[in-house]
C-alpha positions as CSV (number, residue, x, y, z in Angstrom):
1,M,16.0,80.5,-14.4
2,S,17.6,79.0,-10.8
3,L,15.1,76.5,-11.1
4,A,16.5,75.4,-14.8
5,H,20.0,75.4,-13.2
6,T,19.0,73.0,-10.5
7,A,17.1,70.6,-12.8
8,A,20.3,70.7,-15.0
9,E,22.7,70.3,-12.3
10,Y,20.4,67.1,-11.1
11,M,20.4,65.9,-14.7
12,L,23.9,65.7,-15.2
13,S,24.1,64.2,-11.5
14,D,22.1,61.4,-12.6
15,A,24.3,61.0,-15.5
16,L,27.7,60.3,-13.5
17,L,28.5,57.0,-13.8
18,P,29.0,55.3,-9.6
19,D,32.6,54.4,-9.1
20,R,33.3,50.8,-8.5
21,K,35.1,49.7,-5.8
22,G,37.5,46.7,-5.6
23,S,38.8,44.3,-7.8
24,R,37.0,43.4,-11.0
25,L,39.3,40.8,-12.3
26,K,36.7,38.2,-11.1
27,G,33.8,39.4,-13.3
28,L,35.8,39.6,-16.6
29,R,35.2,36.9,-19.3
30,L,39.0,36.2,-20.4
31,E,37.6,33.4,-23.1
32,L,35.0,34.2,-25.9
33,P,32.3,32.3,-25.5
34,M,32.8,30.5,-28.7
35,D,36.4,29.6,-27.3
36,Q,34.2,28.2,-24.1
37,M,31.6,26.4,-26.2
38,I,34.8,24.7,-28.1
39,K,36.9,24.2,-24.9
40,F,33.6,22.2,-23.6
41,V,33.2,20.2,-25.9
42,A,36.7,19.2,-27.3
43,V,37.7,18.9,-23.9
44,G,34.6,17.5,-22.2
45,F,33.5,15.4,-25.1
46,P,36.3,12.9,-25.3
47,L,35.8,12.2,-21.1
48,L,32.5,11.4,-21.7
49,L,33.1,8.7,-23.9
50,M,35.8,7.7,-22.1
51,S,33.5,7.3,-19.0
52,L,31.1,5.3,-21.1
53,A,33.9,2.9,-22.0
54,F,35.1,2.1,-18.6
55,A,31.7,1.5,-17.5
56,Q,31.0,-0.8,-20.1
57,E,34.0,-2.8,-19.2
58,F,33.2,-2.5,-15.8
59,S,29.6,-3.4,-15.5
60,S,30.1,-6.2,-18.5
61,G,32.9,-8.1,-17.2
62,S,35.5,-9.1,-19.9
63,P,35.5,-7.0,-23.2
64,I,35.8,-10.4,-25.3
65,S,34.2,-13.6,-25.2
66,C,36.4,-16.9,-26.3
67,F,34.9,-20.1,-27.3
68,S,37.4,-22.4,-25.8
69,P,37.5,-26.4,-26.4
70,S,34.6,-28.5,-24.3
71,N,37.7,-30.4,-22.3
72,F,39.1,-27.1,-21.2
73,S,38.4,-26.5,-17.4
74,V,36.9,-23.3,-16.2
75,R,40.4,-22.0,-15.1
76,Q,41.9,-23.0,-18.4
77,A,38.9,-21.2,-20.0
78,A,39.8,-17.9,-17.8
79,Y,43.5,-18.2,-18.9
80,V,42.3,-18.0,-22.7
81,D,40.2,-14.6,-22.1
82,S,43.2,-13.3,-20.2
83,S,45.8,-14.5,-22.9
84,C,43.7,-13.3,-25.7
85,W,42.9,-9.8,-24.4
86,D,46.7,-9.4,-23.4
87,S,47.5,-10.2,-26.9
88,L,44.6,-9.0,-29.1
89,V,45.8,-10.4,-32.1
90,H,44.2,-11.9,-34.9
91,H,45.5,-14.8,-36.9
92,E,43.9,-15.2,-40.3
93,Q,45.9,-18.3,-42.2
94,D,45.9,-17.3,-46.1
95,E,48.3,-19.2,-48.9
96,A,51.4,-17.7,-47.9
97,G,50.8,-18.6,-43.9
98,Y,49.4,-16.8,-41.0
99,K,48.6,-13.6,-41.3
100,I,48.5,-11.4,-38.3
101,K,46.4,-8.3,-37.8
102,S,46.7,-6.0,-34.7
103,L,43.3,-5.3,-32.6
104,W,45.2,-3.0,-30.1
105,P,42.8,-0.1,-30.7
106,H,40.3,-2.0,-28.8
107,K,42.3,-1.9,-25.6
108,A,43.6,1.9,-25.9
109,L,40.2,3.4,-26.4
110,P,39.9,4.8,-23.0
111,Y,43.7,6.1,-23.2
112,S,43.2,7.2,-26.4
113,L,39.8,9.4,-25.3
114,L,41.7,10.4,-22.3
115,A,45.3,11.5,-24.7
116,L,42.6,13.4,-27.0
117,A,41.2,15.3,-24.2
118,M,44.7,16.4,-22.9
119,A,45.8,17.3,-26.2
120,M,42.6,19.3,-26.9
121,Y,42.9,21.0,-23.7
122,L,46.7,22.2,-24.4
123,P,45.7,25.3,-26.4
124,V,43.2,26.2,-23.3
125,L,46.8,26.0,-21.3
126,L,48.7,27.9,-23.6
127,W,45.5,30.6,-23.7
128,Q,46.1,30.9,-20.2
129,Y,49.6,31.4,-19.3
130,A,51.0,33.6,-22.5
131,A,47.5,35.8,-23.4
132,V,45.4,36.1,-20.3
133,P,47.5,38.2,-18.4
134,A,48.5,40.7,-20.5
135,L,44.5,40.6,-21.7
136,S,43.4,41.2,-17.9
137,S,45.4,44.1,-17.6
138,D,44.2,45.3,-20.7
139,L,40.6,45.2,-20.5
140,L,40.7,46.5,-16.9
141,F,42.7,49.7,-17.9
142,I,40.8,50.1,-21.5
143,I,36.8,49.7,-19.3
144,S,38.0,51.9,-16.7
145,E,38.8,54.6,-18.9
146,L,35.9,54.2,-20.8
147,D,34.1,54.9,-17.7
148,K,36.2,57.6,-16.1
149,S,36.3,59.6,-19.7
150,Y,32.4,59.4,-19.8
151,N,32.5,60.5,-16.4
152,R,35.0,63.7,-17.1
153,S,33.1,64.9,-19.8
154,I,29.9,65.0,-17.3
155,R,31.8,66.6,-15.1
156,L,33.2,69.2,-17.5
157,V,29.9,70.3,-18.6
158,Q,29.1,70.4,-14.6
159,H,32.1,72.9,-14.2
160,M,31.0,74.5,-17.6
161,L,27.4,75.2,-16.1
162,K,28.7,76.8,-12.7
163,I,30.8,78.5,-14.7
164,R,28.1,80.2,-16.8
165,Q,25.8,80.2,-13.8
166,K,28.4,82.5,-12.0
167,S,29.6,84.7,-15.5
168,S,28.0,88.3,-15.8
169,D,29.2,88.4,-18.9
170,P,28.1,85.9,-21.5
171,L,30.3,87.4,-24.2
172,V,33.2,86.4,-21.7
173,F,32.1,82.9,-21.0
174,W,31.9,81.7,-24.7
175,D,34.8,83.5,-25.8
176,E,36.5,81.3,-22.9
177,L,34.4,78.3,-24.3
178,E,35.5,78.9,-27.8
179,K,39.0,78.9,-26.9
180,A,38.8,75.8,-24.8
181,R,37.4,74.3,-28.2
182,K,40.2,75.7,-30.1
183,E,42.9,74.5,-27.8
184,R,41.7,71.0,-27.7
185,Y,41.2,71.4,-24.0
186,F,38.1,69.2,-24.2
187,E,40.0,66.1,-25.1
188,F,41.6,63.0,-23.6
189,P,43.7,61.6,-25.9
190,L,45.2,59.2,-23.5
191,L,43.0,56.2,-24.0
192,E,42.9,56.4,-27.8
193,R,46.6,56.9,-28.1
194,Y,47.0,53.6,-26.1
195,L,44.4,51.6,-28.6
196,A,46.5,52.9,-31.5
197,C,49.7,51.6,-29.9
198,K,47.9,48.0,-29.7
199,Q,46.7,48.1,-33.3
200,R,50.6,47.9,-34.1
201,S,51.1,45.3,-31.7
202,H,50.8,41.3,-32.5
203,S,51.0,39.0,-29.5
204,L,47.6,38.7,-28.7
205,V,46.3,38.1,-32.1
206,A,48.9,35.7,-32.6
207,T,48.6,33.8,-29.7
208,Y,44.6,33.7,-30.9
209,L,45.4,32.3,-33.9
210,L,48.0,29.7,-32.4
211,R,45.1,28.5,-29.9
212,N,42.7,27.6,-33.2
213,S,45.6,26.4,-35.5
214,L,46.5,24.0,-32.5
215,L,43.0,22.9,-32.6
216,L,42.6,22.2,-35.9
217,L,45.5,20.2,-36.1
218,F,44.7,18.3,-33.1
219,T,41.2,18.0,-35.1
220,S,43.0,16.5,-38.1
221,A,45.1,14.5,-35.9
222,T,41.8,12.6,-34.4
223,Y,40.5,12.2,-38.1
224,L,43.6,10.4,-39.0
225,Y,43.9,8.3,-36.0
226,L,40.2,6.9,-36.2
227,G,40.4,6.6,-40.1
228,H,44.1,4.6,-39.9
229,F,43.3,2.3,-37.0
230,H,40.0,2.4,-35.9
231,L,38.3,2.2,-39.5
232,D,40.7,-1.1,-40.1
233,V,39.2,-2.7,-37.4
234,F,35.5,-1.1,-37.1
235,F,33.5,-4.1,-38.3
236,Q,35.5,-7.4,-36.8
237,E,33.8,-8.4,-34.3
238,E,35.7,-12.0,-33.9
239,F,39.2,-13.0,-34.7
240,S,41.2,-16.0,-34.1
241,C,43.4,-16.0,-31.6
242,S,46.7,-18.4,-30.6
243,I,47.8,-18.9,-27.3
244,K,50.4,-21.7,-28.3
245,A,53.3,-20.0,-27.2
246,G,55.6,-20.3,-24.1
247,L,55.2,-23.8,-22.2
248,L,51.9,-24.7,-24.2
249,H,53.8,-24.4,-27.5
250,D,54.6,-28.1,-27.9
251,E,51.2,-29.1,-26.5
252,T,49.0,-31.0,-28.5
253,H,45.6,-31.2,-27.3
254,V,45.6,-27.0,-27.4
255,P,44.3,-26.4,-30.6
256,D,46.5,-23.5,-32.9
257,L,43.5,-20.9,-33.1
258,I,40.6,-20.2,-30.9
259,T,37.6,-18.2,-31.8
260,C,36.9,-15.1,-29.7
261,R,34.2,-12.5,-30.1
262,L,34.8,-8.6,-28.9
263,T,31.6,-7.8,-26.7
264,S,32.3,-4.6,-26.6
265,L,32.2,-3.8,-30.9
266,S,29.3,-1.6,-30.6
267,I,31.2,0.7,-27.9
268,F,33.7,0.9,-29.7
269,Q,31.9,1.8,-33.4
270,I,29.5,4.4,-31.1
271,V,33.1,6.1,-29.6
272,S,34.1,6.2,-33.2
273,L,31.2,7.8,-34.6
274,S,30.5,10.1,-31.9
275,S,33.8,11.4,-32.2
276,A,33.9,12.1,-35.9
277,A,30.8,13.7,-35.8
278,I,31.9,16.0,-33.3
279,Y,35.0,17.1,-34.2
280,T,33.2,17.3,-37.7
281,L,30.8,20.1,-36.1
282,L,33.5,21.6,-34.5
283,V,35.5,22.7,-37.8
284,P,33.0,25.2,-38.4
285,V,33.4,27.1,-35.4
286,I,37.0,27.3,-35.3
287,I,37.0,28.5,-39.0
288,Y,34.2,31.2,-37.6
289,N,36.7,32.5,-35.3
290,F,39.5,33.0,-37.9
291,T,36.8,35.3,-39.7
292,Q,36.1,37.4,-36.5
293,L,39.6,38.8,-36.8
294,C,39.0,39.4,-40.3
295,Q,36.7,42.5,-39.6
296,W,36.7,45.6,-37.4
297,D,33.7,45.6,-34.8
298,K,32.7,49.4,-35.9
299,R,29.5,49.6,-33.5
300,L,31.3,49.7,-30.5
301,L,33.7,52.2,-31.8
302,S,31.1,54.4,-33.3
303,V,29.5,54.4,-29.9
304,Y,32.6,55.5,-28.0
305,E,33.3,58.4,-30.6
306,M,31.1,60.3,-28.8
307,L,33.7,60.6,-26.1
308,P,36.5,63.7,-27.1
309,A,39.4,62.7,-28.7
310,F,37.8,59.2,-29.5
311,D,37.6,58.9,-33.3
312,L,39.7,55.9,-34.4
313,L,36.7,55.7,-37.0
314,S,36.3,58.8,-38.4
315,R,40.2,59.3,-38.6
316,K,40.6,56.4,-40.4
317,M,42.8,54.7,-38.3
318,L,41.7,51.3,-38.5
319,G,44.1,49.2,-41.5
320,C,44.4,45.6,-41.5
321,P,42.4,44.3,-38.9
322,I,44.6,41.2,-37.9
323,N,46.3,42.9,-34.6
324,D,45.9,43.0,-30.9
325,L,43.3,45.8,-31.0
326,N,40.9,44.1,-32.6
327,V,40.9,41.2,-30.4
328,I,40.4,43.6,-27.4
329,L,37.3,45.1,-29.0
330,L,36.0,40.9,-29.5
331,F,36.4,40.5,-25.7
332,L,35.3,44.2,-24.6
333,R,32.1,42.9,-26.8
334,A,32.0,40.2,-24.2
335,N,32.6,42.0,-21.2
336,I,29.8,44.8,-22.5
337,S,28.1,44.3,-19.2
338,E,31.2,45.7,-17.3
339,L,31.2,48.8,-19.4
340,I,28.3,50.9,-17.9
341,S,28.9,53.9,-20.1
342,F,28.2,52.0,-23.1
343,S,24.4,51.6,-22.4
344,W,24.6,55.7,-21.5
345,L,26.5,56.5,-25.0
346,S,24.3,54.2,-27.1
347,V,21.3,56.2,-25.5
348,L,23.3,59.6,-26.3
349,C,23.9,58.5,-29.8
350,V,19.8,57.5,-30.5
351,L,19.2,60.9,-29.4
352,K,21.7,62.7,-31.6
353,D,20.4,61.4,-34.5
354,T,17.1,63.0,-33.5
355,T,18.1,66.3,-32.5
356,I,17.8,69.2,-34.8
357,Q,21.1,70.4,-33.9
358,K,22.7,67.4,-34.7
359,H,25.2,68.8,-37.1
360,N,26.3,70.8,-33.7
361,I,27.2,67.9,-31.9
362,D,30.4,65.9,-31.8
363,T,30.9,64.7,-28.3
364,V,28.7,64.0,-25.3
365,V,30.3,67.1,-23.9
366,D,28.3,68.8,-26.5
367,F,25.0,66.9,-26.3
368,M,25.0,67.0,-22.4
369,T,25.9,71.1,-22.8
370,L,22.5,71.4,-24.7
371,L,20.3,69.2,-22.4
372,A,21.8,71.6,-19.7
373,G,20.4,74.2,-21.4
374,L,23.6,75.5,-22.8
375,E,24.0,76.1,-26.6
376,P,26.5,74.0,-28.1
377,S,27.7,76.8,-30.1
378,K,27.7,80.9,-29.6
379,P,24.4,82.1,-29.9
380,K,23.5,84.2,-33.2
381,H,22.7,87.3,-31.1
382,L,25.7,87.5,-29.1
383,T,27.2,87.0,-32.5
384,Q,25.8,90.2,-33.8
385,Q,26.1,92.1,-30.5
386,M,30.0,91.3,-30.5
387,C,30.0,92.7,-34.4
388,D,28.1,95.4,-33.3
389,E,30.6,96.6,-30.6
390,H,33.7,95.8,-32.7
391,P,32.8,97.1,-35.9
């Protein structure tokens, strides 16, 4: 019998989780995988295109090439290129006179991409400063309490096993055990009550919704900018430039209009199409982030219902999922590697379903009691013996 008790003690000691030392804040993921992907694409892609636009400008020189008259010197031709690039205005003659059309989106292309990247980074800054401090403290506390609650259950079974070994009368032990169960001494309700409070809080979910709403808003603004300004000059490769201004206004040898060609039109088209395509692909991902808040991650909760006093599902305490608790559950899922107790409890849940006496097993205390060689409830022969002694 002592060998069996020793084996049970070893089994329970191995089931205990090691105590973690030091801060675990550096290991926490404070952004969901989808949010990280959106951030890298929405912010990094415009910066990549901006680098492409600047590289093309530095490699090929002037982004326009003007066809100056043959009697112009080299310095005069350079002046024409510089003046037309500074103005970047297309002069078109019609019945009413000259019609002026600005081509400034070509000149503003790199800077508009930089502004787009900065705008897309604003939701990330909002999340970092408005939600991350509270979220990190919540996750550290909840992860620590989940692992500690599991360890408390194992230590409780260890203590029960020692009491059973020292008890000369098994009836006294089972009476004390049933009394403890009846008085709910085995339960640790602090964590469940904390999570229930988070179910009534909405600061995290409001910040998360605002972050994704801003992303959709800036994406819509990008579509409007591309459609209104880029589409208007998308196919125009040549334009007529006028340099008769200032001191050259009365010069007769200077032609009224000089034809220029945009050498960077292909880069402009590639950037416009790529931006529209990438942000179109991001829209379903952002909408998916909204849909995640419309359902509970019940798999995580069902596993941790093996802990004493953790029955958010069985008590049907989960109502509308749009609250801080659901956001915390999403981040607990993203930080599942930090939850060492999750893998242990997942195994116990599987083993519980294959156990013959699963109707007597409600918590990890009951299951580990059974594995340690103790019955989860009073044996029938002891119950009959008590009835015989007290007819």
